[in-house]
N, CA, C and O atoms as a Tinker XYZ file with bonds, in Angstrom:
   480  protein
     1  N     59.497000   51.083000   75.131000    73     2
     2  CA    59.640000   50.305000   76.347000    64     1     3
     3  C     59.852000   51.240000   77.542000    63     2     4     5
     4  O     59.186000   51.108000   78.569000    81     3
     5  N     60.780000   52.179000   77.397000    73     3     6
     6  CA    61.075000   53.110000   78.486000    64     5     7
     7  C     59.867000   53.995000   78.775000    63     6     8     9
     8  O     59.518000   54.225000   79.933000    81     7
     9  N     59.225000   54.494000   77.700000    73     7    10
    10  CA    58.084000   55.386000   77.891000    64     9    11
    11  C     56.927000   54.674000   78.579000    63    10    12    13
    12  O     56.222000   55.283000   79.383000    81    11
    13  N     56.724000   53.425000   78.285000    73    11    14
    14  CA    55.672000   52.647000   78.919000    64    13    15
    15  C     55.960000   52.433000   80.402000    63    14    16    17
    16  O     55.041000   52.217000   81.192000    81    15
    17  N     57.223000   52.493000   80.774000    73    15    18
    18  CA    57.618000   52.246000   82.163000    64    17    19
    19  C     57.002000   53.263000   83.120000    63    18    20    21
    20  O     56.767000   52.946000   84.286000    81    19
    21  N     56.740000   54.475000   82.646000    73    19    22
    22  CA    56.123000   55.489000   83.515000    64    21    23
    23  C     54.756000   55.045000   84.002000    63    22    24    25
    24  O     54.445000   55.161000   85.187000    81    23
    25  N     53.939000   54.538000   83.089000    73    23    26
    26  CA    52.611000   54.062000   83.468000    64    25    27
    27  C     52.678000   52.859000   84.392000    63    26    28    29
    28  O     51.902000   52.746000   85.342000    81    27
    29  N     53.599000   51.972000   84.111000    73    27    30
    30  CA    53.779000   50.788000   84.950000    64    29    31
    31  C     54.240000   51.205000   86.344000    63    30    32    33
    32  O     53.798000   50.639000   87.344000    81    31
    33  N     55.124000   52.188000   86.407000    73    31    34
    34  CA    55.638000   52.670000   87.695000    64    33    35
    35  C     54.513000   53.262000   88.540000    63    34    36    37
    36  O     54.413000   52.974000   89.733000    81    35
    37  N     53.670000   54.085000   87.927000    73    35    38
    38  CA    52.564000   54.694000   88.670000    64    37    39
    39  C     51.570000   53.614000   89.113000    63    38    40    41
    40  O     51.014000   53.711000   90.207000    81    39
    41  N     51.339000   52.598000   88.292000    73    39    42
    42  CA    50.477000   51.475000   88.694000    64    41    43
    43  C     51.073000   50.756000   89.903000    63    42    44    45
    44  O     50.345000   50.340000   90.804000    81    43
    45  N     52.392000   50.614000   89.918000    73    43    46
    46  CA    53.079000   49.991000   91.056000    64    45    47
    47  C     52.878000   50.827000   92.321000    63    46    48    49
    48  O     52.613000   50.283000   93.393000    81    47
    49  N     53.005000   52.153000   92.194000    73    47    50
    50  CA    52.773000   53.025000   93.348000    64    49    51
    51  C     51.353000   52.840000   93.880000    63    50    52    53
    52  O     51.139000   52.775000   95.091000    81    51
    53  N     50.392000   52.756000   92.968000    73    51    54
    54  CA    48.992000   52.569000   93.370000    64    53    55
    55  C     48.818000   51.234000   94.084000    63    54    56    57
    56  O     48.093000   51.150000   95.075000    81    55
    57  N     49.470000   50.203000   93.592000    73    55    58
    58  CA    49.407000   48.882000   94.226000    64    57    59
    59  C     49.966000   48.951000   95.640000    63    58    60    61
    60  O     49.372000   48.411000   96.574000    81    59
    61  N     51.120000   49.622000   95.799000    73    59    62
    62  CA    51.709000   49.761000   97.135000    64    61    63
    63  C     50.770000   50.507000   98.078000    63    62    64    65
    64  O     50.612000   50.131000   99.239000    81    63
    65  N     50.156000   51.558000   97.570000    73    63    66
    66  CA    49.223000   52.335000   98.378000    64    65    67
    67  C     48.049000   51.464000   98.819000    63    66    68    69
    68  O     47.620000   51.538000   99.970000    81    67
    69  N     47.533000   50.647000   97.920000    73    67    70
    70  CA    46.409000   49.779000   98.257000    64    69    71
    71  C     46.803000   48.713000   99.282000    63    70    72    73
    72  O     45.995000   48.335000  100.130000    81    71
    73  N     48.028000   48.237000   99.201000    73    71    74
    74  CA    48.493000   47.254000  100.183000    64    73    75
    75  C     48.557000   47.844000  101.584000    63    74    76    77
    76  O     48.215000   47.182000  102.564000    81    75
    77  N     48.998000   49.093000  101.671000    73    75    78
    78  CA    49.193000   49.718000  102.981000    64    77    79
    79  C     47.917000   50.348000  103.540000    63    78    80    81
    80  O     47.840000   50.638000  104.734000    81    79
    81  N     46.923000   50.559000  102.687000    73    79    82
    82  CA    45.659000   51.192000  103.086000    64    81    83
    83  C     45.859000   52.596000  103.661000    63    82    84    85
    84  O     45.049000   53.069000  104.458000    81    83
    85  N     46.940000   53.254000  103.252000    73    83    86
    86  CA    47.222000   54.624000  103.679000    64    85    87
    87  C     47.563000   55.438000  102.438000    63    86    88    89
    88  O     48.413000   55.040000  101.641000    81    87
    89  N     46.898000   56.578000  102.277000    73    87    90
    90  CA    47.184000   57.385000  101.094000    64    89    91
    91  C     48.529000   58.090000  101.256000    63    90    92    93
    92  O     48.974000   58.383000  102.366000    81    91
    93  N     49.157000   58.349000  100.115000    73    91    94
    94  CA    50.460000   59.012000  100.129000    64    93    95
    95  C     50.354000   60.387000  100.753000    63    94    96    97
    96  O     49.388000   61.115000  100.525000    81    95
    97  N     51.343000   60.730000  101.531000    73    95    98
    98  CA    51.421000   62.059000  102.111000    64    97    99
    99  C     50.697000   62.222000  103.429000    63    98   100   101
   100  O     50.906000   63.217000  104.123000    81    99
   101  N     49.857000   61.281000  103.790000    73    99   102
   102  CA    49.070000   61.422000  105.005000    64   101   103
   103  C     49.955000   61.569000  106.240000    63   102   104   105
   104  O     49.609000   62.291000  107.175000    81   103
   105  N     51.085000   60.890000  106.241000    73   103   106
   106  CA    51.949000   60.895000  107.409000    64   105   107
   107  C     52.833000   62.139000  107.495000    63   106   108   109
   108  O     53.368000   62.434000  108.564000    81   107
   109  N     52.996000   62.868000  106.399000    73   107   110
   110  CA    53.971000   63.957000  106.437000    64   109   111
   111  C     53.460000   65.321000  105.994000    63   110   112   113
   112  O     54.171000   66.313000  106.158000    81   111
   113  N     52.270000   65.407000  105.446000    73   111   114
   114  CA    51.783000   66.675000  104.888000    64   113   115
   115  C     51.809000   67.800000  105.918000    63   114   116   117
   116  O     52.391000   68.854000  105.661000    81   115
   117  N     51.201000   67.596000  107.061000    73   115   118
   118  CA    51.146000   68.655000  108.088000    64   117   119
   119  C     52.541000   68.979000  108.622000    63   118   120   121
   120  O     52.857000   70.138000  108.890000    81   119
   121  N     53.362000   67.955000  108.772000    73   119   122
   122  CA    54.728000   68.178000  109.230000    64   121   123
   123  C     55.452000   69.110000  108.270000    63   122   124   125
   124  O     56.086000   70.075000  108.699000    81   123
   125  N     55.361000   68.827000  106.964000    73   123   126
   126  CA    56.018000   69.661000  105.954000    64   125   127
   127  C     55.471000   71.080000  105.983000    63   126   128   129
   128  O     56.241000   72.038000  105.916000    81   127
   129  N     54.148000   71.232000  106.081000    73   127   130
   130  CA    53.549000   72.568000  106.125000    64   129   131
   131  C     54.030000   73.346000  107.340000    63   130   132   133
   132  O     54.360000   74.527000  107.228000    81   131
   133  N     54.075000   72.700000  108.494000    73   131   134
   134  CA    54.542000   73.370000  109.712000    64   133   135
   135  C     56.024000   73.728000  109.616000    63   134   136   137
   136  O     56.426000   74.819000  110.020000    81   135
   137  N     56.825000   72.826000  109.090000    73   135   138
   138  CA    58.254000   73.081000  108.931000    64   137   139
   139  C     58.497000   74.258000  107.984000    63   138   140   141
   140  O     59.289000   75.150000  108.286000    81   139
   141  N     57.818000   74.253000  106.849000    73   139   142
   142  CA    57.982000   75.349000  105.887000    64   141   143
   143  C     57.508000   76.677000  106.483000    63   142   144   145
   144  O     58.106000   77.724000  106.235000    81   143
   145  N     56.433000   76.625000  107.267000    73   143   146
   146  CA    55.953000   77.838000  107.931000    64   145   147
   147  C     56.976000   78.385000  108.911000    63   146   148   149
   148  O     57.188000   79.595000  108.984000    81   147
   149  N     57.608000   77.500000  109.661000    73   147   150
   150  CA    58.634000   77.917000  110.618000    64   149   151
   151  C     59.839000   78.517000  109.901000    63   150   152   153
   152  O     60.396000   79.516000  110.358000    81   151
   153  N     60.247000   77.918000  108.782000    73   151   154
   154  CA    61.371000   78.456000  108.005000    64   153   155
   155  C     61.019000   79.842000  107.480000    63   154   156   157
   156  O     61.848000   80.751000  107.528000    81   155
   157  N     59.793000   80.012000  106.976000    73   155   158
   158  CA    59.353000   81.335000  106.501000    64   157   159
   159  C     59.401000   82.362000  107.623000    63   158   160   161
   160  O     59.883000   83.479000  107.435000    81   159
   161  N     58.902000   81.978000  108.785000    73   159   162
   162  CA    58.917000   82.864000  109.957000    64   161   163
   163  C     60.331000   83.322000  110.286000    63   162   164   165
   164  O     60.574000   84.509000  110.502000    81   163
   165  N     61.263000   82.368000  110.321000    73   163   166
   166  CA    62.652000   82.689000  110.641000    64   165   167
   167  C     63.282000   83.587000  109.576000    63   166   168   169
   168  O     64.026000   84.511000  109.903000    81   167
   169  N     62.988000   83.318000  108.314000    73   167   170
   170  CA    63.518000   84.166000  107.240000    64   169   171
   171  C     63.007000   85.599000  107.382000    63   170   172   173
   172  O     63.758000   86.561000  107.220000    81   171
   173  N     61.721000   85.719000  107.686000    73   171   174
   174  CA    61.147000   87.055000  107.857000    64   173   175
   175  C     61.753000   87.757000  109.068000    63   174   176   177
   176  O     62.037000   88.954000  109.011000    81   175
   177  N     61.952000   87.029000  110.155000    73   175   178
   178  CA    62.559000   87.612000  111.356000    64   177   179
   179  C     63.995000   88.055000  111.092000    63   178   180   181
   180  O     64.409000   89.127000  111.533000    81   179
   181  N     64.754000   87.228000  110.372000    73   179   182
   182  CA    66.160000   87.539000  110.114000    64   181   183
   183  C     66.340000   88.680000  109.115000    63   182   184   185
   184  O     67.264000   89.483000  109.244000    81   183
   185  N     65.463000   88.748000  108.126000    73   183   186
   186  CA    65.616000   89.752000  107.068000    64   185   187
   187  C     64.810000   91.012000  107.321000    63   186   188   189
   188  O     65.108000   92.060000  106.747000    81   187
   189  N     63.790000   90.930000  108.175000    73   187   190
   190  CA    62.927000   92.076000  108.402000    64   189   191
   191  C     61.955000   92.315000  107.248000    63   190   192   193
   192  O     61.265000   93.334000  107.225000    81   191
   193  N     61.895000   91.401000  106.306000    73   191   194
   194  CA    60.981000   91.514000  105.163000    64   193   195
   195  C     59.896000   90.455000  105.287000    63   194   196   197
   196  O     60.087000   89.425000  105.934000    81   195
   197  N     58.753000   90.721000  104.658000    73   195   198
   198  CA    57.669000   89.746000  104.690000    64   197   199
   199  C     57.467000   89.146000  103.303000    63   198   200   201
   200  O     57.718000   89.779000  102.278000    81   199
   201  N     57.011000   87.918000  103.315000    73   199   202
   202  CA    56.735000   87.196000  102.076000    64   201   203
   203  C     55.284000   87.443000  101.705000    63   202   204   205
   204  O     54.411000   87.467000  102.573000    81   203
   205  N     55.023000   87.628000  100.409000    73   203   206
   206  CA    53.644000   87.874000   99.961000    64   205   207
   207  C     52.759000   86.681000  100.304000    63   206   208   209
   208  O     53.238000   85.559000  100.466000    81   207
   209  N     51.476000   86.940000  100.411000    73   207   210
   210  CA    50.539000   85.882000  100.785000    64   209   211
   211  C     50.512000   84.749000   99.761000    63   210   212   213
   212  O     50.407000   83.581000  100.135000    81   211
   213  N     50.606000   85.083000   98.471000    73   211   214
   214  CA    50.644000   84.046000   97.424000    64   213   215
   215  C     51.885000   83.179000   97.563000    63   214   216   217
   216  O     51.808000   81.953000   97.484000    81   215
   217  N     53.044000   83.829000   97.772000    73   215   218
   218  CA    54.288000   83.073000   97.945000    64   217   219
   219  C     54.246000   82.246000   99.222000    63   218   220   221
   220  O     54.737000   81.118000   99.252000    81   219
   221  N     53.662000   82.805000  100.271000    73   219   222
   222  CA    53.548000   82.089000  101.544000    64   221   223
   223  C     52.733000   80.808000  101.361000    63   222   224   225
   224  O     53.133000   79.742000  101.831000    81   223
   225  N     51.586000   80.914000  100.675000    73   223   226
   226  CA    50.754000   79.737000  100.423000    64   225   227
   227  C     51.513000   78.688000   99.612000    63   226   228   229
   228  O     51.445000   77.494000   99.906000    81   227
   229  N     52.237000   79.147000   98.586000    73   227   230
   230  CA    52.986000   78.223000   97.737000    64   229   231
   231  C     54.086000   77.507000   98.516000    63   230   232   233
   232  O     54.250000   76.294000   98.391000    81   231
   233  N     54.837000   78.260000   99.320000    73   231   234
   234  CA    55.961000   77.690000  100.062000    64   233   235
   235  C     55.474000   76.756000  101.173000    63   234   236   237
   236  O     56.070000   75.702000  101.398000    81   235
   237  N     54.405000   77.130000  101.860000    73   235   238
   238  CA    53.913000   76.328000  102.972000    64   237   239
   239  C     53.168000   75.081000  102.525000    63   238   240   241
   240  O     53.007000   74.145000  103.308000    81   239
   241  N     52.715000   75.055000  101.283000    73   239   242
   242  CA    51.910000   73.943000  100.779000    64   241   243
   243  C     52.630000   72.614000  100.962000    63   242   244   245
   244  O     53.708000   72.402000  100.405000    81   243
   245  N     52.034000   71.726000  101.740000    73   243   246
   246  CA    52.581000   70.380000  101.890000    64   245   247
   247  C     52.224000   69.560000  100.664000    63   246   248   249
   248  O     51.268000   69.883000   99.959000    81   247
   249  N     52.967000   68.520000  100.405000    73   247   250
   250  CA    52.741000   67.743000   99.188000    64   249   251
   251  C     51.409000   66.997000   99.217000    63   250   252   253
   252  O     51.058000   66.349000  100.203000    81   251
   253  N     50.678000   67.108000   98.103000    73   251   254
   254  CA    49.472000   66.311000   97.919000    64   253   255
   255  C     49.885000   64.948000   97.364000    63   254   256   257
   256  O     51.046000   64.734000   97.014000    81   255
   257  N     48.937000   64.049000   97.292000    73   255   258
   258  CA    49.224000   62.707000   96.776000    64   257   259
   259  C     49.795000   62.772000   95.362000    63   258   260   261
   260  O     50.748000   62.061000   95.043000    81   259
   261  N     49.215000   63.622000   94.515000    73   259   262
   262  CA    49.697000   63.716000   93.133000    64   261   263
   263  C     51.121000   64.275000   93.085000    63   262   264   265
   264  O     51.910000   63.882000   92.227000    81   263
   265  N     51.453000   65.190000   94.002000    73   263   266
   266  CA    52.817000   65.727000   94.065000    64   265   267
   267  C     53.817000   64.615000   94.399000    63   266   268   269
   268  O     54.892000   64.539000   93.803000    81   267
   269  N     53.460000   63.771000   95.338000    73   267   270
   270  CA    54.346000   62.686000   95.753000    64   269   271
   271  C     54.492000   61.620000   94.665000    63   270   272   273
   272  O     55.583000   61.094000   94.445000    81   271
   273  N     53.390000   61.307000   93.991000    73   271   274
   274  CA    53.457000   60.329000   92.899000    64   273   275
   275  C     54.325000   60.872000   91.774000    63   274   276   277
   276  O     55.171000   60.155000   91.240000    81   275
   277  N     54.121000   62.137000   91.412000    73   275   278
   278  CA    54.941000   62.744000   90.351000    64   277   279
   279  C     56.412000   62.778000   90.735000    63   278   280   281
   280  O     57.277000   62.537000   89.893000    81   279
   281  N     56.699000   63.072000   91.981000    73   279   282
   282  CA    58.078000   63.107000   92.454000    64   281   283
   283  C     58.708000   61.711000   92.393000    63   282   284   285
   284  O     59.842000   61.558000   91.940000    81   283
   285  N     57.972000   60.702000   92.849000    73   283   286
   286  CA    58.472000   59.337000   92.798000    64   285   287
   287  C     58.668000   58.852000   91.371000    63   286   288   289
   288  O     59.635000   58.151000   91.072000    81   287
   289  N     57.742000   59.228000   90.489000    73   287   290
   290  CA    57.868000   58.849000   89.081000    64   289   291
   291  C     59.088000   59.516000   88.459000    63   290   292   293
   292  O     59.852000   58.878000   87.735000    81   291
   293  N     59.266000   60.800000   88.743000    73   291   294
   294  CA    60.420000   61.522000   88.197000    64   293   295
   295  C     61.730000   60.882000   88.660000    63   294   296   297
   296  O     62.643000   60.678000   87.859000    81   295
   297  N     61.818000   60.571000   89.932000    73   295   298
   298  CA    63.032000   59.952000   90.475000    64   297   299
   299  C     63.297000   58.599000   89.820000    63   298   300   301
   300  O     64.431000   58.297000   89.447000    81   299
   301  N     62.258000   57.792000   89.681000    73   299   302
   302  CA    62.392000   56.471000   89.070000    64   301   303
   303  C     62.861000   56.576000   87.619000    63   302   304   305
   304  O     63.752000   55.839000   87.197000    81   303
   305  N     62.265000   57.487000   86.861000    73   303   306
   306  CA    62.597000   57.614000   85.444000    64   305   307
   307  C     64.001000   58.197000   85.251000    63   306   308   309
   308  O     64.720000   57.791000   84.339000    81   307
   309  N     64.386000   59.135000   86.097000    73   307   310
   310  CA    65.739000   59.703000   86.011000    64   309   311
   311  C     66.780000   58.621000   86.305000    63   310   312   313
   312  O     67.782000   58.512000   85.599000    81   311
   313  N     66.540000   57.827000   87.344000    73   311   314
   314  CA    67.478000   56.747000   87.666000    64   313   315
   315  C     67.556000   55.720000   86.539000    63   314   316   317
   316  O     68.639000   55.241000   86.206000    81   315
   317  N     66.414000   55.386000   85.957000    73   315   318
   318  CA    66.402000   54.429000   84.845000    64   317   319
   319  C     67.170000   54.984000   83.654000    63   318   320   321
   320  O     67.929000   54.257000   83.012000    81   319
   321  N     66.982000   56.254000   83.355000    73   319   322
   322  CA    67.706000   56.882000   82.245000    64   321   323
   323  C     69.203000   56.838000   82.483000    63   322   324   325
   324  O     69.972000   56.523000   81.574000    81   323
   325  N     69.616000   57.148000   83.690000    73   323   326
   326  CA    71.046000   57.115000   84.025000    64   325   327
   327  C     71.623000   55.712000   83.861000    63   326   328   329
   328  O     72.712000   55.545000   83.311000    81   327
   329  N     70.897000   54.712000   84.337000    73   327   330
   330  CA    71.378000   53.334000   84.224000    64   329   331
   331  C     71.509000   52.921000   82.761000    63   330   332   333
   332  O     72.492000   52.287000   82.379000    81   331
   333  N     70.528000   53.275000   81.950000    73   331   334
   334  CA    70.560000   52.938000   80.526000    64   333   335
   335  C     71.724000   53.641000   79.841000    63   334   336   337
   336  O     72.465000   53.026000   79.074000    81   335
   337  N     71.882000   54.921000   80.119000    73   335   338
   338  CA    72.966000   55.692000   79.487000    64   337   339
   339  C     74.338000   55.160000   79.905000    63   338   340   341
   340  O     75.235000   55.051000   79.069000    81   339
   341  N     74.511000   54.827000   81.185000    73   339   342
   342  CA    75.786000   54.285000   81.662000    64   341   343
   343  C     76.103000   52.957000   80.974000    63   342   344   345
   344  O     77.243000   52.713000   80.578000    81   343
   345  N     75.102000   52.114000   80.836000    73   343   346
   346  CA    75.304000   50.821000   80.181000    64   345   347
   347  C     75.671000   51.023000   78.710000    63   346   348   349
   348  O     76.573000   50.362000   78.194000    81   347
   349  N     74.979000   51.926000   78.048000    73   347   350
   350  CA    75.209000   52.191000   76.626000    64   349   351
   351  C     76.598000   52.777000   76.385000    63   350   352   353
   352  O     77.331000   52.328000   75.504000    81   351
   353  N     76.946000   53.786000   77.181000    73   351   354
   354  CA    78.241000   54.447000   76.995000    64   353   355
   355  C     79.404000   53.600000   77.502000    63   354   356   357
   356  O     80.529000   53.741000   77.025000    81   355
   357  N     79.138000   52.726000   78.461000    73   355   358
   358  CA    80.212000   51.940000   79.058000    64   357   359
   359  C     80.532000   50.642000   78.339000    63   358   360   361
   360  O     81.517000   49.979000   78.666000    81   359
   361  N     79.722000   50.277000   77.376000    73   359   362
   362  CA    79.945000   49.012000   76.682000    64   361   363
   363  C     79.901000   49.248000   75.170000    63   362   364   365
   364  O     78.821000   49.441000   74.612000    81   363
   365  N     81.042000   49.234000   74.508000    73   363   366
   366  CA    81.084000   49.514000   73.068000    64   365   367
   367  C     80.363000   48.465000   72.219000    63   366   368   369
   368  O     80.109000   48.702000   71.038000    81   367
   369  N     80.032000   47.321000   72.796000    73   367   370
   370  CA    79.308000   46.291000   72.052000    64   369   371
   371  C     77.805000   46.567000   71.968000    63   370   372   373
   372  O     77.092000   45.927000   71.195000    81   371
   373  N     77.337000   47.513000   72.761000    73   371   374
   374  CA    75.904000   47.856000   72.750000    64   373   375
   375  C     75.693000   48.971000   71.729000    63   374   376   377
   376  O     76.231000   50.067000   71.887000    81   375
   377  N     74.912000   48.697000   70.681000    73   375   378
   378  CA    74.797000   49.654000   69.584000    64   377   379
   379  C     73.866000   50.845000   69.838000    63   378   380   381
   380  O     74.035000   51.900000   69.227000    81   379
   381  N     72.884000   50.684000   70.737000    73   379   382
   382  CA    71.908000   51.771000   70.916000    64   381   383
   383  C     71.293000   51.705000   72.315000    63   382   384   385
   384  O     71.521000   50.762000   73.074000    81   383
   385  N     70.511000   52.731000   72.628000    73   383   386
   386  CA    69.908000   52.817000   73.960000    64   385   387
   387  C     68.852000   51.728000   74.175000    63   386   388   389
   388  O     68.659000   51.261000   75.298000    81   387
   389  N     68.181000   51.332000   73.119000    73   387   390
   390  CA    67.176000   50.277000   73.253000    64   389   391
   391  C     67.831000   48.984000   73.736000    63   390   392   393
   392  O     67.340000   48.336000   74.661000    81   391
   393  N     68.921000   48.624000   73.113000    73   391   394
   394  CA    69.647000   47.424000   73.523000    64   393   395
   395  C     70.171000   47.583000   74.949000    63   394   396   397
   396  O     70.137000   46.639000   75.738000    81   395
   397  N     70.652000   48.777000   75.270000    73   395   398
   398  CA    71.135000   49.044000   76.630000    64   397   399
   399  C     70.006000   48.854000   77.648000    63   398   400   401
   400  O     70.233000   48.318000   78.733000    81   399
   401  N     68.802000   49.288000   77.304000    73   399   402
   402  CA    67.658000   49.120000   78.204000    64   401   403
   403  C     67.372000   47.635000   78.435000    63   402   404   405
   404  O     67.083000   47.220000   79.558000    81   403
   405  N     67.455000   46.837000   77.363000    73   403   406
   406  CA    67.273000   45.393000   77.510000    64   405   407
   407  C     68.341000   44.793000   78.411000    63   406   408   409
   408  O     68.036000   43.970000   79.275000    81   407
   409  N     69.585000   45.197000   78.217000    73   407   410
   410  CA    70.688000   44.673000   79.024000    64   409   411
   411  C     70.475000   44.999000   80.498000    63   410   412   413
   412  O     70.647000   44.137000   81.360000    81   411
   413  N     70.098000   46.254000   80.789000    73   411   414
   414  CA    69.842000   46.664000   82.176000    64   413   415
   415  C     68.714000   45.827000   82.768000    63   414   416   417
   416  O     68.827000   45.342000   83.894000    81   415
   417  N     67.628000   45.655000   82.016000    73   415   418
   418  CA    66.478000   44.895000   82.516000    64   417   419
   419  C     66.840000   43.437000   82.772000    63   418   420   421
   420  O     66.495000   42.881000   83.815000    81   419
   421  N     67.535000   42.820000   81.821000    73   419   422
   422  CA    67.908000   41.409000   81.977000    64   421   423
   423  C     68.865000   41.237000   83.154000    63   422   424   425
   424  O     68.764000   40.264000   83.901000    81   423
   425  N     69.790000   42.176000   83.319000    73   423   426
   426  CA    70.714000   42.100000   84.459000    64   425   427
   427  C     69.973000   42.214000   85.787000    63   426   428   429
   428  O     70.341000   41.552000   86.757000    81   427
   429  N     68.937000   43.041000   85.841000    73   427   430
   430  CA    68.154000   43.175000   87.083000    64   429   431
   431  C     67.419000   41.876000   87.399000    63   430   432   433
   432  O     67.395000   41.431000   88.546000    81   431
   433  N     66.820000   41.272000   86.375000    73   431   434
   434  CA    66.117000   40.006000   86.589000    64   433   435
   435  C     67.109000   38.929000   87.031000    63   434   436   437
   436  O     66.838000   38.183000   87.972000    81   435
   437  N     68.253000   38.848000   86.357000    73   435   438
   438  CA    69.265000   37.849000   86.705000    64   437   439
   439  C     69.772000   38.055000   88.126000    63   438   440   441
   440  O     69.949000   37.090000   88.868000    81   439
   441  N     70.006000   39.310000   88.508000    73   439   442
   442  CA    70.486000   39.616000   89.847000    64   441   443
   443  C     69.457000   39.200000   90.905000    63   442   444   445
   444  O     69.812000   38.630000   91.936000    81   443
   445  N     68.200000   39.487000   90.640000    73   443   446
   446  CA    67.137000   39.107000   91.578000    64   445   447
   447  C     67.035000   37.600000   91.698000    63   446   448   449
   448  O     66.905000   37.065000   92.799000    81   447
   449  N     67.093000   36.919000   90.571000    73   447   450
   450  CA    67.044000   35.448000   90.597000    64   449   451
   451  C     68.229000   34.889000   91.400000    63   450   452   453
   452  O     68.060000   33.962000   92.193000    81   451
   453  N     69.403000   35.443000   91.195000    73   451   454
   454  CA    70.592000   34.968000   91.908000    64   453   455
   455  C     70.435000   35.202000   93.412000    63   454   456   457
   456  O     70.786000   34.335000   94.212000    81   455
   457  N     69.912000   36.366000   93.799000    73   455   458
   458  CA    69.723000   36.667000   95.224000    64   457   459
   459  C     68.701000   35.734000   95.876000    63   458   460   461
   460  O     68.822000   35.379000   97.048000    81   459
   461  N     67.693000   35.345000   95.090000    73   459   462
   462  CA    66.661000   34.461000   95.616000    64   461   463
   463  C     67.050000   32.984000   95.538000    63   462   464   465
   464  O     66.347000   32.115000   96.054000    81   463
   465  N     68.188000   32.717000   94.881000    73   463   466
   466  CA    68.630000   31.340000   94.750000    64   465   467
   467  C     67.855000   30.551000   93.699000    63   466   468   469
   468  O     67.870000   29.320000   93.704000    81   467
   469  N     67.184000   31.254000   92.807000    73   467   470
   470  CA    66.377000   30.600000   91.783000    64   469   471
   471  C     67.241000   30.113000   90.628000    63   470   472   473
   472  O     66.977000   29.073000   90.027000    81   471
   473  N     68.268000   30.881000   90.337000    73   471   474
   474  CA    69.107000   30.577000   89.189000    64   473   475
   475  C     70.561000   30.781000   89.601000    63   474   476   477
   476  O     70.901000   31.783000   90.231000    81   475
   477  N     71.418000   29.824000   89.241000    73   475   478
   478  CA    72.819000   29.942000   89.687000    64   477   479
   479  C     73.542000   31.082000   89.092000    63   478   480
   480  O     74.719000   31.287000   89.386000    81   479
């Protein structure tokens, strides 16, 4: 169930991208590259040393769409793991992580329903 969530999460990201009609990173790629370039410049000025061209390219590289999707997926999966582990360790009645994952999922659905006024 948890492992399948990665694919579902990336599909969700793709759906969001299609809704907005803007590819990921378009709004910030150049900004990040310029910012990283300025930081490199300042480091070189302060230290009197220069960064190799390979390192410069790597550091200045702004995030591509795949970089942003991978970052978002990693963040989502790490948060999900933490929530599952907290539920499992915090409740002695939950025998395993699978059950904890179900509890977390059901609580999220119940919370959403309560916020929407669908279920008391």
